[in-house]
PDB file of N, CA, C and O in Angstrom:
ATOM      1  N   MET A   1       0.894  -0.921   0.228  1.00  0.00           N
ATOM      2  CA  MET A   1       0.097   0.125   0.030  1.00  0.00           C
ATOM      3  C   MET A   1       0.800   1.419   0.251  1.00  0.00           C
ATOM      4  O   MET A   1       1.454   1.627   1.273  1.00  0.00           O
ATOM      5  N   ARG A   2       0.643   2.434  -0.868  1.00  0.00           N
ATOM      6  CA  ARG A   2       1.636   3.383  -0.861  1.00  0.00           C
ATOM      7  C   ARG A   2       1.110   4.461   0.147  1.00  0.00           C
ATOM      8  O   ARG A   2      -0.082   4.758   0.232  1.00  0.00           O
ATOM      9  N   PRO A   3       2.062   4.995   0.868  1.00  0.00           N
ATOM     10  CA  PRO A   3       1.565   5.966   1.656  1.00  0.00           C
ATOM     11  C   PRO A   3       1.039   7.222   1.081  1.00  0.00           C
ATOM     12  O   PRO A   3       1.305   7.653  -0.041  1.00  0.00           O
ATOM     13  N   ARG A   4       0.322   7.725   1.897  1.00  0.00           N
ATOM     14  CA  ARG A   4      -0.930   9.071   1.475  1.00  0.00           C
ATOM     15  C   ARG A   4       0.643  10.314   1.061  1.00  0.00           C
ATOM     16  O   ARG A   4       1.726  10.441   1.632  1.00  0.00           O
ATOM     17  N   ALA A   5       0.196  10.837   0.147  1.00  0.00           N
ATOM     18  CA  ALA A   5       1.198  11.968  -0.208  1.00  0.00           C
ATOM     19  C   ALA A   5       0.840  13.267   0.705  1.00  0.00           C
ATOM     20  O   ALA A   5      -0.252  13.808   0.874  1.00  0.00           O
ATOM     21  N   LEU A   6       2.159  13.601   1.254  1.00  0.00           N
ATOM     22  CA  LEU A   6       1.846  15.124   2.350  1.00  0.00           C
ATOM     23  C   LEU A   6       1.935  16.175   1.460  1.00  0.00           C
ATOM     24  O   LEU A   6       2.660  16.114   0.467  1.00  0.00           O
ATOM     25  N   ASN A   7       1.230  17.175   1.746  1.00  0.00           N
ATOM     26  CA  ASN A   7       1.305  18.573   1.326  1.00  0.00           C
ATOM     27  C   ASN A   7       2.376  19.305   1.622  1.00  0.00           C
ATOM     28  O   ASN A   7       2.975  18.895   2.617  1.00  0.00           O
ATOM     29  N   PHE A   8       2.880  20.356   1.046  1.00  0.00           N
ATOM     30  CA  PHE A   8       4.174  21.154   1.287  1.00  0.00           C
ATOM     31  C   PHE A   8       4.176  21.542   2.750  1.00  0.00           C
ATOM     32  O   PHE A   8       5.284  21.558   3.287  1.00  0.00           O
ATOM     33  N   ASP A   9       3.060  21.878   3.528  1.00  0.00           N
ATOM     34  CA  ASP A   9       2.725  22.085   5.089  1.00  0.00           C
ATOM     35  C   ASP A   9       3.229  21.085   5.707  1.00  0.00           C
ATOM     36  O   ASP A   9       4.184  21.173   6.478  1.00  0.00           O
ATOM     37  N   GLN A  10       2.630  20.051   5.421  1.00  0.00           N
ATOM     38  CA  GLN A  10       2.976  18.824   6.366  1.00  0.00           C
ATOM     39  C   GLN A  10       4.123  18.313   6.129  1.00  0.00           C
ATOM     40  O   GLN A  10       4.483  17.455   6.935  1.00  0.00           O
ATOM     41  N   LEU A  11       4.892  18.585   5.194  1.00  0.00           N
ATOM     42  CA  LEU A  11       6.377  18.106   4.967  1.00  0.00           C
ATOM     43  C   LEU A  11       7.406  18.889   5.629  1.00  0.00           C
ATOM     44  O   LEU A  11       8.469  18.485   6.101  1.00  0.00           O
ATOM     45  N   VAL A  12       6.814  20.374   5.586  1.00  0.00           N
ATOM     46  CA  VAL A  12       7.706  21.134   6.361  1.00  0.00           C
ATOM     47  C   VAL A  12       7.459  20.796   7.744  1.00  0.00           C
ATOM     48  O   VAL A  12       8.471  20.877   8.440  1.00  0.00           O
ATOM     49  N   LYS A  13       6.598  20.505   8.233  1.00  0.00           N
ATOM     50  CA  LYS A  13       6.357  20.063   9.706  1.00  0.00           C
ATOM     51  C   LYS A  13       6.796  19.239  10.040  1.00  0.00           C
ATOM     52  O   LYS A  13       7.026  19.087  11.239  1.00  0.00           O
ATOM     53  N   GLN A  14       7.122  18.301   9.082  1.00  0.00           N
ATOM     54  CA  GLN A  14       7.579  16.867   9.643  1.00  0.00           C
ATOM     55  C   GLN A  14       9.162  16.862   9.692  1.00  0.00           C
ATOM     56  O   GLN A  14       9.915  16.389  10.542  1.00  0.00           O
ATOM     57  N   ASN A  15       9.425  17.527   8.532  1.00  0.00           N
ATOM     58  CA  ASN A  15      11.094  17.837   8.602  1.00  0.00           C
ATOM     59  C   ASN A  15      11.656  18.536   9.532  1.00  0.00           C
ATOM     60  O   ASN A  15      12.819  18.295   9.853  1.00  0.00           O
ATOM     61  N   LYS A  16      10.872  19.605  10.177  1.00  0.00           N
ATOM     62  CA  LYS A  16      11.142  20.501  11.179  1.00  0.00           C
ATOM     63  C   LYS A  16      11.301  19.544  12.678  1.00  0.00           C
ATOM     64  O   LYS A  16      12.130  19.617  13.585  1.00  0.00           O
ATOM     65  N   GLN A  17      10.146  18.664  12.474  1.00  0.00           N
ATOM     66  CA  GLN A  17      10.233  17.962  14.030  1.00  0.00           C
ATOM     67  C   GLN A  17      11.303  16.917  13.789  1.00  0.00           C
ATOM     68  O   GLN A  17      11.791  16.503  14.841  1.00  0.00           O
ATOM     69  N   GLU A  18      11.757  16.423  12.772  1.00  0.00           N
ATOM     70  CA  GLU A  18      12.603  15.517  12.547  1.00  0.00           C
ATOM     71  C   GLU A  18      14.082  16.153  13.010  1.00  0.00           C
ATOM     72  O   GLU A  18      14.894  15.585  13.740  1.00  0.00           O
ATOM     73  N   LEU A  19      14.242  17.628  12.332  1.00  0.00           N
ATOM     74  CA  LEU A  19      15.373  18.003  12.914  1.00  0.00           C
ATOM     75  C   LEU A  19      15.579  18.358  14.024  1.00  0.00           C
ATOM     76  O   LEU A  19      16.703  18.274  14.518  1.00  0.00           O
ATOM     77  N   LEU A  20      14.578  18.819  14.646  1.00  0.00           N
ATOM     78  CA  LEU A  20      14.500  18.864  16.233  1.00  0.00           C
ATOM     79  C   LEU A  20      14.885  17.704  17.020  1.00  0.00           C
ATOM     80  O   LEU A  20      15.558  17.669  18.050  1.00  0.00           O
ATOM     81  N   ASP A  21      14.401  16.859  16.432  1.00  0.00           N
ATOM     82  CA  ASP A  21      14.632  15.583  17.132  1.00  0.00           C
ATOM     83  C   ASP A  21      16.153  14.768  16.984  1.00  0.00           C
ATOM     84  O   ASP A  21      16.604  13.917  17.751  1.00  0.00           O
ATOM     85  N   ASP A  22      16.707  15.259  15.884  1.00  0.00           N
ATOM     86  CA  ASP A  22      18.071  14.991  15.496  1.00  0.00           C
ATOM     87  C   ASP A  22      19.209  15.750  16.229  1.00  0.00           C
ATOM     88  O   ASP A  22      20.239  15.211  16.634  1.00  0.00           O
ATOM     89  N   GLU A  23      18.852  17.269  16.369  1.00  0.00           N
ATOM     90  CA  GLU A  23      19.453  18.131  17.186  1.00  0.00           C
ATOM     91  C   GLU A  23      19.515  17.776  18.775  1.00  0.00           C
ATOM     92  O   GLU A  23      20.526  17.915  19.464  1.00  0.00           O
ATOM     93  N   LYS A  24      18.166  17.259  19.270  1.00  0.00           N
ATOM     94  CA  LYS A  24      18.327  16.544  20.547  1.00  0.00           C
ATOM     95  C   LYS A  24      19.062  15.080  20.808  1.00  0.00           C
ATOM     96  O   LYS A  24      19.673  14.800  21.839  1.00  0.00           O
ATOM     97  N   LYS A  25      18.935  14.467  20.014  1.00  0.00           N
ATOM     98  CA  LYS A  25      20.054  13.281  20.033  1.00  0.00           C
ATOM     99  C   LYS A  25      21.460  13.656  19.733  1.00  0.00           C
ATOM    100  O   LYS A  25      22.347  13.159  20.426  1.00  0.00           O
ATOM    101  N   ILE A  26      21.776  14.534  18.712  1.00  0.00           N
ATOM    102  CA  ILE A  26      23.198  14.854  18.422  1.00  0.00           C
ATOM    103  C   ILE A  26      23.531  15.586  20.319  1.00  0.00           C
ATOM    104  O   ILE A  26      24.440  15.078  20.975  1.00  0.00           O
ATOM    105  N   ARG A  27      22.827  16.538  20.818  1.00  0.00           N
ATOM    106  CA  ARG A  27      23.036  17.066  22.221  1.00  0.00           C
ATOM    107  C   ARG A  27      23.456  16.060  23.275  1.00  0.00           C
ATOM    108  O   ARG A  27      24.356  16.188  24.105  1.00  0.00           O
ATOM    109  N   GLN A  28      22.581  14.967  23.074  1.00  0.00           N
ATOM    110  CA  GLN A  28      22.918  13.689  24.208  1.00  0.00           C
ATOM    111  C   GLN A  28      24.211  13.162  23.775  1.00  0.00           C
ATOM    112  O   GLN A  28      25.219  13.251  24.476  1.00  0.00           O
ATOM    113  N   ILE A  29      24.182  12.565  22.519  1.00  0.00           N
ATOM    114  CA  ILE A  29      25.773  12.645  22.299  1.00  0.00           C
ATOM    115  C   ILE A  29      27.001  13.086  22.869  1.00  0.00           C
ATOM    116  O   ILE A  29      27.931  12.532  23.455  1.00  0.00           O
ATOM    117  N   GLU A  30      26.666  14.501  22.446  1.00  0.00           N
ATOM    118  CA  GLU A  30      27.963  15.363  22.779  1.00  0.00           C
ATOM    119  C   GLU A  30      28.061  15.363  24.255  1.00  0.00           C
ATOM    120  O   GLU A  30      29.169  15.261  24.783  1.00  0.00           O
ATOM    121  N   LEU A  31      27.015  15.469  24.937  1.00  0.00           N
ATOM    122  CA  LEU A  31      26.865  15.282  26.670  1.00  0.00           C
ATOM    123  C   LEU A  31      27.652  14.112  27.180  1.00  0.00           C
ATOM    124  O   LEU A  31      28.458  14.087  28.110  1.00  0.00           O
ATOM    125  N   ARG A  32      27.205  13.019  26.281  1.00  0.00           N
ATOM    126  CA  ARG A  32      27.848  11.694  26.371  1.00  0.00           C
ATOM    127  C   ARG A  32      29.686  11.748  26.502  1.00  0.00           C
ATOM    128  O   ARG A  32      30.442  11.529  27.449  1.00  0.00           O
ATOM    129  N   LEU A  33      29.911  12.123  25.149  1.00  0.00           N
ATOM    130  CA  LEU A  33      31.248  12.529  25.055  1.00  0.00           C
ATOM    131  C   LEU A  33      31.994  13.193  25.723  1.00  0.00           C
ATOM    132  O   LEU A  33      33.160  12.852  25.917  1.00  0.00           O
ATOM    133  N   GLU A  34      31.373  14.477  26.298  1.00  0.00           N
ATOM    134  CA  GLU A  34      31.860  15.136  27.399  1.00  0.00           C
ATOM    135  C   GLU A  34      32.286  14.740  28.407  1.00  0.00           C
ATOM    136  O   GLU A  34      33.415  14.899  28.872  1.00  0.00           O
ATOM    137  N   LYS A  35      31.073  13.981  28.984  1.00  0.00           N
ATOM    138  CA  LYS A  35      31.282  13.203  30.266  1.00  0.00           C
ATOM    139  C   LYS A  35      32.774  11.905  30.228  1.00  0.00           C
ATOM    140  O   LYS A  35      33.619  11.571  31.059  1.00  0.00           O
ATOM    141  N   LYS A  36      32.497  11.534  28.933  1.00  0.00           N
ATOM    142  CA  LYS A  36      33.685  10.308  28.745  1.00  0.00           C
ATOM    143  C   LYS A  36      34.971  11.230  28.899  1.00  0.00           C
ATOM    144  O   LYS A  36      35.907  10.968  29.654  1.00  0.00           O
ATOM    145  N   HIS A  37      34.915  11.965  28.358  1.00  0.00           N
ATOM    146  CA  HIS A  37      36.407  13.396  28.113  1.00  0.00           C
ATOM    147  C   HIS A  37      36.773  13.282  29.630  1.00  0.00           C
ATOM    148  O   HIS A  37      37.831  12.861  30.098  1.00  0.00           O
ATOM    149  N   ARG A  38      35.469  13.835  30.421  1.00  0.00           N
ATOM    150  CA  ARG A  38      35.818  14.418  31.432  1.00  0.00           C
ATOM    151  C   ARG A  38      36.569  13.095  32.548  1.00  0.00           C
ATOM    152  O   ARG A  38      37.530  13.155  33.316  1.00  0.00           O
ATOM    153  N   ASP A  39      35.807  12.184  32.265  1.00  0.00           N
ATOM    154  CA  ASP A  39      36.187  10.830  33.494  1.00  0.00           C
ATOM    155  C   ASP A  39      37.834  10.531  32.812  1.00  0.00           C
ATOM    156  O   ASP A  39      38.752  10.446  33.627  1.00  0.00           O
ATOM    157  N   LEU A  40      38.048  10.430  31.805  1.00  0.00           N
ATOM    158  CA  LEU A  40      39.266  10.139  30.997  1.00  0.00           C
ATOM    159  C   LEU A  40      40.361  11.024  31.496  1.00  0.00           C
ATOM    160  O   LEU A  40      41.337  10.479  32.012  1.00  0.00           O
ATOM    161  N   VAL A  41      40.319  12.186  31.412  1.00  0.00           N
ATOM    162  CA  VAL A  41      40.778  13.418  31.708  1.00  0.00           C
ATOM    163  C   VAL A  41      41.293  13.357  33.622  1.00  0.00           C
ATOM    164  O   VAL A  41      42.372  13.422  34.211  1.00  0.00           O
ATOM    165  N   GLY A  42      40.115  13.229  33.969  1.00  0.00           N
ATOM    166  CA  GLY A  42      40.284  12.947  35.334  1.00  0.00           C
ATOM    167  C   GLY A  42      40.870  11.456  36.170  1.00  0.00           C
ATOM    168  O   GLY A  42      41.237  11.492  37.344  1.00  0.00           O
ATOM    169  N   PHE A  43      40.873  10.486  35.533  1.00  0.00           N
ATOM    170  CA  PHE A  43      41.713   9.258  35.472  1.00  0.00           C
ATOM    171  C   PHE A  43      43.279   9.373  35.298  1.00  0.00           C
ATOM    172  O   PHE A  43      44.135   9.031  36.114  1.00  0.00           O
ATOM    173  N   GLU A  44      43.501  10.062  33.758  1.00  0.00           N
ATOM    174  CA  GLU A  44      44.695  10.442  33.694  1.00  0.00           C
ATOM    175  C   GLU A  44      45.157  11.239  34.839  1.00  0.00           C
ATOM    176  O   GLU A  44      46.234  10.849  35.290  1.00  0.00           O
ATOM    177  N   SER A  45      44.634  12.248  35.427  1.00  0.00           N
ATOM    178  CA  SER A  45      45.229  13.073  36.695  1.00  0.00           C
ATOM    179  C   SER A  45      45.490  12.279  37.560  1.00  0.00           C
ATOM    180  O   SER A  45      46.602  12.309  38.089  1.00  0.00           O
ATOM    181  N   GLU A  46      44.611  11.431  37.902  1.00  0.00           N
ATOM    182  CA  GLU A  46      44.774  10.500  39.318  1.00  0.00           C
ATOM    183  C   GLU A  46      46.201   9.955  39.130  1.00  0.00           C
ATOM    184  O   GLU A  46      47.184  10.181  39.835  1.00  0.00           O
ATOM    185  N   GLU A  47      46.080   9.006  37.764  1.00  0.00           N
ATOM    186  CA  GLU A  47      47.389   8.278  37.638  1.00  0.00           C
ATOM    187  C   GLU A  47      48.433   9.061  37.644  1.00  0.00           C
ATOM    188  O   GLU A  47      49.434   8.641  38.224  1.00  0.00           O
ATOM    189  N   LEU A  48      48.466  10.234  37.082  1.00  0.00           N
ATOM    190  CA  LEU A  48      49.915  11.143  37.380  1.00  0.00           C
ATOM    191  C   LEU A  48      50.130  11.490  39.021  1.00  0.00           C
ATOM    192  O   LEU A  48      51.308  11.623  39.353  1.00  0.00           O
ATOM    193  N   GLU A  49      49.242  11.628  39.947  1.00  0.00           N
ATOM    194  CA  GLU A  49      49.059  11.988  41.198  1.00  0.00           C
ATOM    195  C   GLU A  49      49.790  10.848  41.945  1.00  0.00           C
ATOM    196  O   GLU A  49      50.470  11.054  42.950  1.00  0.00           O
ATOM    197  N   LEU A  50      49.612   9.675  41.406  1.00  0.00           N
ATOM    198  CA  LEU A  50      49.914   8.380  42.022  1.00  0.00           C
ATOM    199  C   LEU A  50      51.303   8.194  41.771  1.00  0.00           C
ATOM    200  O   LEU A  50      52.014   7.673  42.631  1.00  0.00           O
ATOM    201  N   LYS A  51      51.794   8.596  40.591  1.00  0.00           N
ATOM    202  CA  LYS A  51      53.427   8.321  40.246  1.00  0.00           C
ATOM    203  C   LYS A  51      54.260   9.255  40.895  1.00  0.00           C
ATOM    204  O   LYS A  51      55.481   9.198  40.751  1.00  0.00           O
TER     205      LYS A  51
END
């Protein structure tokens, strides 16, 4: 069964929502990467202090 064709306004709305969802996912990934980086830098600092 073919999906119903969307009109221009519906496509714009759908694309805008997808972009907002993507932006949220990207921000979550960035936050996880920043945390991993902080944890890694903190771990390396602790190792240097132990030496």
